[in-house]
MMTF fields as JSON, N, C-alpha, C and O atoms, coordinates in Angstrom:
{
  "mmtfVersion": "1.0.0",
  "mmtfProducer": "UNKNOWN",
  "numBonds": 455,
  "numAtoms": 456,
  "numGroups": 114,
  "numChains": 1,
  "numModels": 1,
  "chainsPerModel": [1],
  "groupsPerChain": [114],
  "chainIdList": ["A"],
  "bondAtomList": [4, 2, 8, 6, 12, 10, 16, 14, 20, 18, 24, 22, 28, 26, 32, 30, 36, 34, 40, 38, 44, 42, 48, 46, 52, 50, 56, 54, 60, 58, 64, 62, 68, 66, 72, 70, 76, 74, 80, 78, 84, 82, 88, 86, 92, 90, 96, 94, 100, 98, 104, 102, 108, 106, 112, 110, 116, 114, 120, 118, 124, 122, 128, 126, 132, 130, 136, 134, 140, 138, 144, 142, 148, 146, 152, 150, 156, 154, 160, 158, 164, 162, 168, 166, 172, 170, 176, 174, 180, 178, 184, 182, 188, 186, 192, 190, 196, 194, 200, 198, 204, 202, 208, 206, 212, 210, 216, 214, 220, 218, 224, 222, 228, 226, 232, 230, 236, 234, 240, 238, 244, 242, 248, 246, 252, 250, 256, 254, 260, 258, 264, 262, 268, 266, 272, 270, 276, 274, 280, 278, 284, 282, 288, 286, 292, 290, 296, 294, 300, 298, 304, 302, 308, 306, 312, 310, 316, 314, 320, 318, 324, 322, 328, 326, 332, 330, 336, 334, 340, 338, 344, 342, 348, 346, 352, 350, 356, 354, 360, 358, 364, 362, 368, 366, 372, 370, 376, 374, 380, 378, 384, 382, 388, 386, 392, 390, 396, 394, 400, 398, 404, 402, 408, 406, 412, 410, 416, 414, 420, 418, 424, 422, 428, 426, 432, 430, 436, 434, 440, 438, 444, 442, 448, 446, 452, 450],
  "bondOrderList": [1, 1, 1, 1, 1, 1, 1, 1, 1, 1, 1, 1, 1, 1, 1, 1, 1, 1, 1, 1, 1, 1, 1, 1, 1, 1, 1, 1, 1, 1, 1, 1, 1, 1, 1, 1, 1, 1, 1, 1, 1, 1, 1, 1, 1, 1, 1, 1, 1, 1, 1, 1, 1, 1, 1, 1, 1, 1, 1, 1, 1, 1, 1, 1, 1, 1, 1, 1, 1, 1, 1, 1, 1, 1, 1, 1, 1, 1, 1, 1, 1, 1, 1, 1, 1, 1, 1, 1, 1, 1, 1, 1, 1, 1, 1, 1, 1, 1, 1, 1, 1, 1, 1, 1, 1, 1, 1, 1, 1, 1, 1, 1, 1],
  "groupList": [{"groupName": "MET", "atomNameList": ["N", "CA", "C", "O"], "elementList": ["N", "C", "C", "O"], "formalChargeList": [0, 0, 0, 0], "bondAtomList": [1, 0, 2, 1, 3, 2], "bondOrderList": [1, 1, 2], "singleLetterCode": "M", "chemCompType": "L-PEPTIDE LINKING"}, {"groupName": "SER", "atomNameList": ["N", "CA", "C", "O"], "elementList": ["N", "C", "C", "O"], "formalChargeList": [0, 0, 0, 0], "bondAtomList": [1, 0, 2, 1, 3, 2], "bondOrderList": [1, 1, 2], "singleLetterCode": "S", "chemCompType": "L-PEPTIDE LINKING"}, {"groupName": "PRO", "atomNameList": ["N", "CA", "C", "O"], "elementList": ["N", "C", "C", "O"], "formalChargeList": [0, 0, 0, 0], "bondAtomList": [1, 0, 2, 1, 3, 2], "bondOrderList": [1, 1, 2], "singleLetterCode": "P", "chemCompType": "L-PEPTIDE LINKING"}, {"groupName": "ASN", "atomNameList": ["N", "CA", "C", "O"], "elementList": ["N", "C", "C", "O"], "formalChargeList": [0, 0, 0, 0], "bondAtomList": [1, 0, 2, 1, 3, 2], "bondOrderList": [1, 1, 2], "singleLetterCode": "N", "chemCompType": "L-PEPTIDE LINKING"}, {"groupName": "ILE", "atomNameList": ["N", "CA", "C", "O"], "elementList": ["N", "C", "C", "O"], "formalChargeList": [0, 0, 0, 0], "bondAtomList": [1, 0, 2, 1, 3, 2], "bondOrderList": [1, 1, 2], "singleLetterCode": "I", "chemCompType": "L-PEPTIDE LINKING"}, {"groupName": "ASP", "atomNameList": ["N", "CA", "C", "O"], "elementList": ["N", "C", "C", "O"], "formalChargeList": [0, 0, 0, 0], "bondAtomList": [1, 0, 2, 1, 3, 2], "bondOrderList": [1, 1, 2], "singleLetterCode": "D", "chemCompType": "L-PEPTIDE LINKING"}, {"groupName": "THR", "atomNameList": ["N", "CA", "C", "O"], "elementList": ["N", "C", "C", "O"], "formalChargeList": [0, 0, 0, 0], "bondAtomList": [1, 0, 2, 1, 3, 2], "bondOrderList": [1, 1, 2], "singleLetterCode": "T", "chemCompType": "L-PEPTIDE LINKING"}, {"groupName": "LEU", "atomNameList": ["N", "CA", "C", "O"], "elementList": ["N", "C", "C", "O"], "formalChargeList": [0, 0, 0, 0], "bondAtomList": [1, 0, 2, 1, 3, 2], "bondOrderList": [1, 1, 2], "singleLetterCode": "L", "chemCompType": "L-PEPTIDE LINKING"}, {"groupName": "CYS", "atomNameList": ["N", "CA", "C", "O"], "elementList": ["N", "C", "C", "O"], "formalChargeList": [0, 0, 0, 0], "bondAtomList": [1, 0, 2, 1, 3, 2], "bondOrderList": [1, 1, 2], "singleLetterCode": "C", "chemCompType": "L-PEPTIDE LINKING"}, {"groupName": "LYS", "atomNameList": ["N", "CA", "C", "O"], "elementList": ["N", "C", "C", "O"], "formalChargeList": [0, 0, 0, 0], "bondAtomList": [1, 0, 2, 1, 3, 2], "bondOrderList": [1, 1, 2], "singleLetterCode": "K", "chemCompType": "L-PEPTIDE LINKING"}, {"groupName": "VAL", "atomNameList": ["N", "CA", "C", "O"], "elementList": ["N", "C", "C", "O"], "formalChargeList": [0, 0, 0, 0], "bondAtomList": [1, 0, 2, 1, 3, 2], "bondOrderList": [1, 1, 2], "singleLetterCode": "V", "chemCompType": "L-PEPTIDE LINKING"}, {"groupName": "ALA", "atomNameList": ["N", "CA", "C", "O"], "elementList": ["N", "C", "C", "O"], "formalChargeList": [0, 0, 0, 0], "bondAtomList": [1, 0, 2, 1, 3, 2], "bondOrderList": [1, 1, 2], "singleLetterCode": "A", "chemCompType": "L-PEPTIDE LINKING"}, {"groupName": "GLU", "atomNameList": ["N", "CA", "C", "O"], "elementList": ["N", "C", "C", "O"], "formalChargeList": [0, 0, 0, 0], "bondAtomList": [1, 0, 2, 1, 3, 2], "bondOrderList": [1, 1, 2], "singleLetterCode": "E", "chemCompType": "L-PEPTIDE LINKING"}, {"groupName": "GLY", "atomNameList": ["N", "CA", "C", "O"], "elementList": ["N", "C", "C", "O"], "formalChargeList": [0, 0, 0, 0], "bondAtomList": [1, 0, 2, 1, 3, 2], "bondOrderList": [1, 1, 2], "singleLetterCode": "G", "chemCompType": "PEPTIDE LINKING"}, {"groupName": "GLN", "atomNameList": ["N", "CA", "C", "O"], "elementList": ["N", "C", "C", "O"], "formalChargeList": [0, 0, 0, 0], "bondAtomList": [1, 0, 2, 1, 3, 2], "bondOrderList": [1, 1, 2], "singleLetterCode": "Q", "chemCompType": "L-PEPTIDE LINKING"}, {"groupName": "ARG", "atomNameList": ["N", "CA", "C", "O"], "elementList": ["N", "C", "C", "O"], "formalChargeList": [0, 0, 0, 0], "bondAtomList": [1, 0, 2, 1, 3, 2], "bondOrderList": [1, 1, 2], "singleLetterCode": "R", "chemCompType": "L-PEPTIDE LINKING"}, {"groupName": "PHE", "atomNameList": ["N", "CA", "C", "O"], "elementList": ["N", "C", "C", "O"], "formalChargeList": [0, 0, 0, 0], "bondAtomList": [1, 0, 2, 1, 3, 2], "bondOrderList": [1, 1, 2], "singleLetterCode": "F", "chemCompType": "L-PEPTIDE LINKING"}, {"groupName": "HIS", "atomNameList": ["N", "CA", "C", "O"], "elementList": ["N", "C", "C", "O"], "formalChargeList": [0, 0, 0, 0], "bondAtomList": [1, 0, 2, 1, 3, 2], "bondOrderList": [1, 1, 2], "singleLetterCode": "H", "chemCompType": "L-PEPTIDE LINKING"}, {"groupName": "TYR", "atomNameList": ["N", "CA", "C", "O"], "elementList": ["N", "C", "C", "O"], "formalChargeList": [0, 0, 0, 0], "bondAtomList": [1, 0, 2, 1, 3, 2], "bondOrderList": [1, 1, 2], "singleLetterCode": "Y", "chemCompType": "L-PEPTIDE LINKING"}],
  "groupTypeList": [0, 1, 0, 2, 3, 4, 2, 5, 4, 6, 2, 3, 4, 3, 7, 8, 9, 9, 5, 10, 6, 3, 7, 7, 7, 1, 1, 4, 11, 0, 12, 12, 4, 13, 7, 11, 12, 4, 4, 9, 11, 14, 13, 15, 14, 7, 5, 9, 4, 6, 9, 12, 6, 8, 5, 10, 3, 6, 7, 7, 5, 11, 3, 3, 3, 10, 3, 14, 7, 7, 15, 6, 4, 10, 9, 9, 12, 7, 4, 7, 7, 0, 9, 7, 12, 1, 10, 10, 5, 16, 6, 12, 9, 17, 9, 10, 12, 18, 17, 8, 12, 8, 13, 8, 12, 8, 12, 8, 13, 8, 12, 5, 5, 9],
  "groupIdList": [1, 2, 3, 4, 5, 6, 7, 8, 9, 10, 11, 12, 13, 14, 15, 16, 17, 18, 19, 20, 21, 22, 23, 24, 25, 26, 27, 28, 29, 30, 31, 32, 33, 34, 35, 36, 37, 38, 39, 40, 41, 42, 43, 44, 45, 46, 47, 48, 49, 50, 51, 52, 53, 54, 55, 56, 57, 58, 59, 60, 61, 62, 63, 64, 65, 66, 67, 68, 69, 70, 71, 72, 73, 74, 75, 76, 77, 78, 79, 80, 81, 82, 83, 84, 85, 86, 87, 88, 89, 90, 91, 92, 93, 94, 95, 96, 97, 98, 99, 100, 101, 102, 103, 104, 105, 106, 107, 108, 109, 110, 111, 112, 113, 114],
  "secStructList": [7, 7, 7, 7, 7, 7, 7, 7, 7, 7, 1, 1, 7, 7, 7, 7, 2, 2, 2, 2, 2, 2, 2, 2, 2, 2, 2, 2, 2, 2, 2, 2, 2, 2, 2, 2, 2, 2, 2, 2, 2, 2, 2, 2, 2, 2, 2, 2, 2, 2, 2, 2, 7, 7, 7, 2, 2, 2, 2, 2, 2, 2, 2, 2, 2, 2, 2, 2, 2, 2, 2, 2, 2, 2, 2, 2, 2, 2, 2, 2, 2, 2, 2, 2, 2, 2, 2, 2, 2, 2, 2, 2, 2, 6, 6, 7, 7, 7, 4, 4, 4, 4, 1, 1, 7, 7, 7, 1, 1, 4, 4, 4, 4, 7],
  "xCoordList": [-9.543, -9.884, -9.899, -9.003, -10.902, -10.995, -10.155, -9.877, -9.763, -8.965, -9.849, -11.004, -9.327, -10.081, -10.312, -9.5, -11.399, -11.758, -11.293, -11.356, -10.826, -10.513, -11.596, -11.981, -12.094, -13.144, -12.72, -11.537, -13.72, -13.445, -12.72, -13.081, -11.706, -10.958, -11.026, -10.584, -11.565, -11.678, -10.359, -9.501, -10.185, -8.949, -8.74, -7.605, -9.811, -9.7, -9.522, -10.446, -8.338, -8.075, -7.961, -7.202, -8.735, -8.739, -8.772, -9.844, -7.611, -7.508, -6.897, -5.971, -7.434, -6.811, -5.724, -5.597, -4.971, -3.861, -4.35, -3.684, -5.514, -6.081, -6.397, -6.124, -6.982, -7.293, -6.026, -5.991, -5.001, -3.724, -3.158, -2.713, -3.186, -2.675, -3.468, -2.884, -4.785, -5.623, -5.364, -5.34, -5.171, -4.878, -3.523, -3.379, -2.54, -1.224, -1.295, -0.703, -2.014, -2.164, -2.942, -2.645, -3.933, -4.685, -3.794, -3.908, -2.902, -2.015, -1.063, -0.762, -0.596, 0.264, -0.521, -0.027, -1.753, -2.58, -2.861, -2.829, -3.137, -3.406, -2.175, -2.29, -1.012, 0.211, 0.431, 0.862, 0.139, 0.277, -0.686, -0.323, -1.922, -2.895, -2.388, -2.505, -1.828, -1.275, -0.146, -0.086, 0.742, 1.841, 1.312, 1.829, 0.286, -0.309, -0.898, -0.774, -1.538, -2.112, -1.02, -1.189, 0.09, 1.219, 1.762, 2.053, 1.898, 2.402, 1.432, 1.86, 0.135, -0.862, -0.79, -0.82, -0.694, -0.625, 0.625, 0.582, 1.729, 2.976, 2.849, 3.353, 2.176, 1.954, 1.105, 1.395, 0.051, -0.798, -0.007, -0.151, 0.825, 1.633, 2.631, 2.819, 3.256, 4.222, 3.532, 4.079, 2.336, 1.57, 1.255, 1.363, 0.864, 0.548, 1.789, 1.711, 2.921, 4.16, 4.57, 4.956, 4.483, 4.909, 3.983, 4.417, 2.728, 1.794, 1.956, 1.678, 2.408, 2.453, 3.806, 3.877, 4.867, 6.175, 6.995, 6.833, 7.867, 8.837, 10.259, 11.222, 10.392, 11.687, 12.407, 11.898, 13.588, 14.343, 14.717, 14.64, 15.119, 15.514, 14.338, 14.504, 13.161, 11.973, 11.652, 11.316, 11.756, 11.49, 12.521, 12.178, 13.783, 14.822, 14.61, 14.804, 14.212, 13.91, 12.738, 12.776, 11.707, 10.554, 10.965, 10.52, 11.812, 12.292, 13.097, 12.949, 13.94, 14.722, 13.819, 14.063, 12.772, 11.833, 11.112, 10.948, 10.688, 10.014, 10.981, 10.611, 12.209, 13.223, 13.451, 13.516, 13.573, 13.764, 12.566, 12.728, 11.372, 10.168, 10.086, 9.78, 10.358, 10.293, 11.35, 11.103, 12.511, 13.534, 13.057, 13.266, 12.419, 11.876, 10.769, 10.691, 9.92, 8.837, 9.396, 8.876, 10.428, 11.052, 11.597, 11.464, 12.207, 12.694, 11.541, 11.648, 10.434, 9.258, 8.698, 8.262, 8.707, 8.23, 9.087, 8.564, 10.383, 11.246, 10.904, 10.911, 10.604, 10.197, 8.874, 8.709, 7.934, 6.653, 6.825, 6.114, 7.758, 8.041, 8.56, 8.152, 9.458, 9.96, 8.834, 8.783, 7.942, 6.798, 5.907, 5.451, 5.662, 4.851, 5.514, 4.84, 6.817, 7.535, 7.43, 7.327, 7.456, 7.296, 5.908, 5.758, 4.888, 3.526, 3.421, 2.801, 4.02, 3.998, 4.709, 4.224, 5.847, 6.557, 5.7, 5.672, 5.0, 4.121, 3.01, 2.714, 2.399, 1.298, 1.78, 1.076, 2.982, 3.521, 3.933, 3.699, 4.541, 5.007, 3.842, 3.906, 2.784, 1.647, 0.478, -0.61, 0.714, -0.292, -1.651, -2.662, -1.658, -2.908, -3.65, -3.133, -4.854, -5.681, -6.792, -7.245, -7.216, -8.282, -9.513, -10.319, -9.673, -10.839, -12.052, -13.14, -11.899, -12.957, -14.06, -15.136, -13.827, -14.766, -16.107, -17.124, -16.132, -17.346, -18.358, -19.475, -17.989, -18.911, -18.817, -19.559, -17.911, -17.753, -17.021, -16.504, -16.977, -16.288, -14.795, -14.183, -14.228, -12.832, -11.898, -12.009, -10.981, -10.002, -8.594, -7.66, -8.446, -7.105, -6.639, -5.46, -7.531, -7.135, -7.193, -6.837, -7.64, -7.661, -8.681, -8.507, -9.729, -10.704, -10.111, -10.557, -9.098, -8.433, -7.604, -7.319, -7.211, -6.345, -7.133, -6.541, -8.446, -9.254, -9.37, -10.018],
  "yCoordList": [13.024, 11.621, 11.046, 11.318, 10.265, 9.672, 8.407, 7.751, 8.091, 6.887, 5.651, 5.693, 4.556, 3.303, 2.843, 3.111, 2.166, 1.713, 0.287, -0.565, 0.043, -1.301, -1.648, -0.791, -2.867, -3.222, -2.909, -2.954, -2.588, -2.29, -3.457, -4.619, -3.128, -4.141, -3.755, -2.671, -4.619, -4.358, -4.704, -5.348, -4.284, -4.626, -6.131, -6.586, -6.898, -8.353, -8.897, -9.452, -8.725, -9.125, -10.64, -11.267, -11.201, -12.639, -12.874, -12.996, -12.937, -13.029, -14.365, -14.871, -14.912, -16.119, -15.686, -14.501, -16.617, -16.32, -15.613, -14.722, -16.02, -15.405, -13.937, -13.093, -13.622, -12.234, -11.39, -10.248, -11.952, -11.247, -10.92, -9.802, -11.907, -11.71, -10.623, -9.749, -10.668, -9.665, -8.263, -7.303, -8.134, -6.821, -6.3, -5.112, -7.176, -6.759, -6.316, -5.304, -7.07, -6.691, -5.384, -4.571, -5.181, -3.923, -2.746, -1.673, -2.949, -1.844, -1.485, -0.311, -2.485, -2.218, -1.462, -0.492, -1.912, -1.256, 0.201, 1.069, 0.479, 1.861, 2.741, 3.901, 2.201, 2.978, 3.244, 4.334, 2.258, 2.443, 3.519, 4.337, 3.515, 4.543, 5.924, 6.885, 6.018, 7.292, 7.79, 8.974, 6.892, 7.278, 7.719, 8.666, 7.033, 7.427, 8.828, 9.61, 9.145, 10.482, 11.549, 12.64, 11.24, 12.188, 12.433, 13.571, 11.368, 11.512, 12.34, 13.195, 12.089, 12.868, 14.345, 15.209, 14.635, 16.028, 16.707, 17.869, 15.987, 16.557, 16.819, 17.823, 15.919, 16.117, 17.345, 18.113, 17.526, 18.714, 19.993, 20.998, 19.936, 21.101, 21.414, 22.576, 20.394, 20.595, 21.119, 21.968, 20.614, 21.089, 22.572, 23.336, 22.971, 24.376, 25.25, 26.327, 24.801, 25.576, 25.76, 26.854, 24.688, 24.777, 25.67, 26.269, 25.767, 26.64, 28.102, 28.997, 28.35, 29.721, 30.403, 31.63, 29.656, 30.299, 29.74, 28.595, 30.582, 30.171, 30.343, 30.135, 30.723, 30.942, 29.604, 28.684, 29.514, 28.265, 27.844, 26.66, 28.792, 28.455, 27.898, 26.956, 28.47, 27.961, 26.547, 25.684, 26.313, 24.986, 23.964, 22.816, 24.384, 23.477, 23.146, 22.005, 24.144, 23.894, 22.917, 21.997, 23.136, 22.234, 20.82, 19.842, 20.722, 19.412, 18.724, 17.521, 19.473, 18.899, 18.43, 17.382, 19.206, 18.808, 17.508, 16.623, 17.411, 16.188, 15.013, 13.917, 15.245, 14.184, 13.673, 12.465, 14.593, 14.201, 13.416, 12.402, 13.887, 13.208, 11.793, 10.843, 11.661, 10.337, 9.393, 8.196, 9.921, 9.078, 8.578, 7.416, 9.456, 9.063, 8.023, 7.071, 8.206, 7.254, 5.897, 4.863, 5.885, 4.612, 3.887, 2.668, 4.626, 4.007, 3.396, 2.282, 4.139, 3.642, 2.401, 1.461, 2.391, 1.236, -0.005, -1.117, 0.181, -0.952, -1.52, -2.735, -0.631, -1.088, -1.848, -2.89, -1.325, -2.011, -3.357, -4.311, -3.437, -4.715, -5.73, -6.891, -5.299, -6.212, -6.642, -7.797, -5.724, -6.063, -7.089, -8.048, -6.887, -7.826, -9.194, -10.216, -9.226, -10.5, -11.215, -12.441, -10.46, -11.064, -11.664, -12.731, -10.977, -11.505, -12.79, -13.759, -12.798, -14.003, -15.149, -16.28, -14.864, -15.905, -16.424, -17.626, -15.518, -15.918, -16.841, -17.862, -16.47, -17.292, -18.664, -19.659, -18.718, -20.012, -20.852, -22.06, -20.218, -20.932, -21.474, -22.583, -20.683, -21.06, -21.616, -21.834, -21.844, -22.427, -21.749, -22.4, -20.433, -19.684, -19.946, -19.679, -20.465, -20.789, -19.756, -19.173, -19.54, -18.575, -19.226, -18.543, -20.511, -21.2, -21.073, -21.511, -20.493, -20.439, -19.439, -19.479, -18.566, -17.502, -18.048, -17.365, -19.243, -19.764, -20.272, -20.634, -20.304, -20.759, -22.242, -22.765, -22.926, -24.35, -24.551, -23.593, -25.759, -26.04, -25.762, -26.185, -25.054, -24.633, -25.82, -26.539, -26.003, -27.079, -26.55, -27.326, -25.225, -24.673, -24.577, -24.326, -24.769, -24.72, -23.339, -23.162, -22.331, -20.989, -20.874, -20.054, -21.665, -21.647, -22.187, -21.827, -23.057, -23.613, -22.566, -22.7, -21.497, -20.457, -19.455, -18.657, -19.48, -18.477, -18.774, -18.025],
  "zCoordList": [-0.955, -1.039, 0.369, 1.169, 0.662, 1.992, 2.068, 1.065, 3.291, 3.52, 3.444, 3.867, 2.914, 2.929, 4.369, 5.255, 4.583, 5.927, 6.17, 5.283, 7.386, 7.851, 8.861, 9.656, 8.856, 9.817, 11.249, 11.587, 12.09, 13.498, 14.154, 13.968, 14.911, 15.646, 17.116, 17.498, 17.922, 19.352, 20.039, 19.435, 21.3, 22.005, 22.147, 22.287, 22.112, 22.174, 20.758, 20.164, 20.25, 18.875, 18.805, 19.544, 17.901, 17.7, 16.199, 15.608, 15.589, 14.138, 13.728, 14.363, 12.663, 12.115, 11.126, 10.818, 10.648, 9.73, 8.472, 7.946, 8.005, 6.812, 7.055, 6.202, 8.234, 8.574, 8.689, 8.232, 9.294, 9.437, 8.058, 7.799, 7.193, 5.833, 5.119, 4.478, 5.224, 4.568, 5.106, 4.337, 6.411, 6.986, 6.526, 6.236, 6.457, 5.974, 4.509, 4.135, 3.69, 2.281, 2.145, 1.27, 3.005, 2.988, 3.34, 2.748, 4.31, 4.703, 3.56, 3.344, 2.842, 1.68, 0.618, 0.042, 0.361, -0.652, -0.291, -1.163, 0.986, 1.4, 1.224, 0.826, 1.515, 1.308, -0.175, -0.551, -1.019, -2.467, -2.97, -3.815, -2.443, -2.83, -2.419, -3.179, -1.22, -0.757, -1.649, -1.98, -2.035, -2.925, -4.294, -4.887, -4.789, -6.069, -5.992, -6.935, -4.874, -4.704, -4.651, -5.196, -4.0, -3.953, -5.353, -5.721, -6.132, -7.503, -8.349, -9.123, -8.204, -8.954, -8.585, -9.461, -7.289, -6.842, -7.382, -7.788, -7.384, -7.899, -9.399, -9.902, -10.106, -11.534, -11.819, -12.736, -11.023, -11.194, -10.901, -11.597, -9.864, -9.522, -10.638, -11.0, -11.169, -12.25, -13.505, -14.209, -13.784, -14.931, -14.791, -15.75, -13.578, -13.32, -13.49, -14.082, -12.982, -13.081, -14.537, -14.948, -15.308, -16.715, -17.534, -18.518, -17.145, -17.867, -17.472, -18.271, -16.235, -15.725, -15.925, -15.864, -16.158, -16.239, -17.391, -17.812, -17.873, -18.884, -18.367, -19.106, -17.094, -16.478, -16.317, -15.678, -16.902, -16.902, -15.481, -15.15, -14.643, -13.271, -12.475, -11.701, -12.658, -11.973, -12.434, -11.624, -13.744, -14.285, -13.806, -13.521, -13.718, -13.221, -11.742, -11.324, -10.956, -9.545, -9.4, -8.583, -10.204, -10.164, -10.564, -9.963, -11.576, -12.016, -10.917, -10.7, -10.231, -9.126, -7.99, -7.392, -7.692, -6.647, -7.006, -6.167, -8.26, -8.716, -8.654, -8.234, -9.071, -9.054, -7.634, -7.41, -6.675, -5.269, -4.747, -4.068, -5.064, -4.605, -5.176, -4.456, -6.461, -7.086, -6.52, -6.378, -6.2, -5.569, -4.211, -3.863, -3.446, -2.147, -2.303, -1.526, -3.301, -3.542, -3.958, -3.538, -4.763, -5.157, -3.928, -3.819, -3.004, -1.762, -0.974, -0.461, -0.884, -0.165, -0.866, -0.202, -2.186, -2.94, -2.658, -2.586, -2.502, -2.172, -0.799, -0.602, 0.149, 1.484, 1.397, 2.032, 0.611, 0.444, -0.247, 0.065, -1.177, -1.83, -0.821, -0.841, 0.061, 1.096, 2.032, 2.456, 2.351, 3.196, 2.492, 3.114, 1.204, 0.439, 0.367, 0.497, 0.162, 0.13, 1.476, 1.52, 2.568, 3.893, 4.062, 4.657, 3.536, 3.606, 2.789, 3.227, 1.616, 0.777, 1.488, 1.484, 2.093, 2.855, 4.002, 4.267, 4.684, 5.781, 5.282, 5.903, 4.155, 3.644, 3.208, 3.377, 2.647, 2.225, 3.431, 3.458, 4.417, 5.606, 6.43, 6.96, 6.529, 7.366, 6.559, 7.092, 5.266, 4.39, 4.519, 4.782, 4.331, 4.376, 3.076, 1.991, 3.191, 2.028, 1.886, 2.872, 0.672, 0.413, -0.194, -0.825, -0.018, -0.563, 0.348, -0.025, 1.519, 2.533, 2.164, 2.76, 1.222, 0.875, 0.372, 0.494, -0.182, -0.805, 0.213, -0.157, 1.475, 2.505, 2.789, 3.62, 2.107, 2.371, 3.698, 4.274, 4.17, 5.419, 5.246, 4.265, 6.198, 6.1, 6.328, 7.321, 5.389, 5.51, 5.757, 5.958, 5.742, 5.862, 7.309, 7.561, 8.245, 9.647, 10.245, 11.41, 9.471, 10.033, 11.157, 12.059, 11.124, 12.207, 13.502, 14.591, 13.382, 14.569, 15.293, 16.483, 14.549, 15.122, 15.947, 16.673, 15.853, 16.552, 18.023, 18.754]
}
C-alpha cells in the first residue's frame, strides 16, 4: 500500500492556522492507517499459522506475539489520542473555522496569518 500524499511544502513555509490543523490531522490519520495495516498483516499471519499447525506451543507463541503487538498498538493509540486532543485544543483556542471551503470571503482571520 502506498503512503498518502501531503501537498508539497517548500522551505518557505507560510501556513495559516487552518493549514496547520489540517496537516496535524493528516499526520494522525496516516499513523492510524499504518496501525490498521499492521493489524491486518498480523491477522493474516495468525490465520496462516492456525491453518498450518495444530501444535499448541506454536499457537501459544503466536497468541503471545499478537498480544504484545496489540498492547503496543494500544499505547500508540493513546499517544495519538493525546495528539488529537491537542489539535482540538489548538482549534478552540485559536478559533480555527472551516467555513472558508465554499469560496466565500474568509471571516475566520486565517488569511491574516499568512
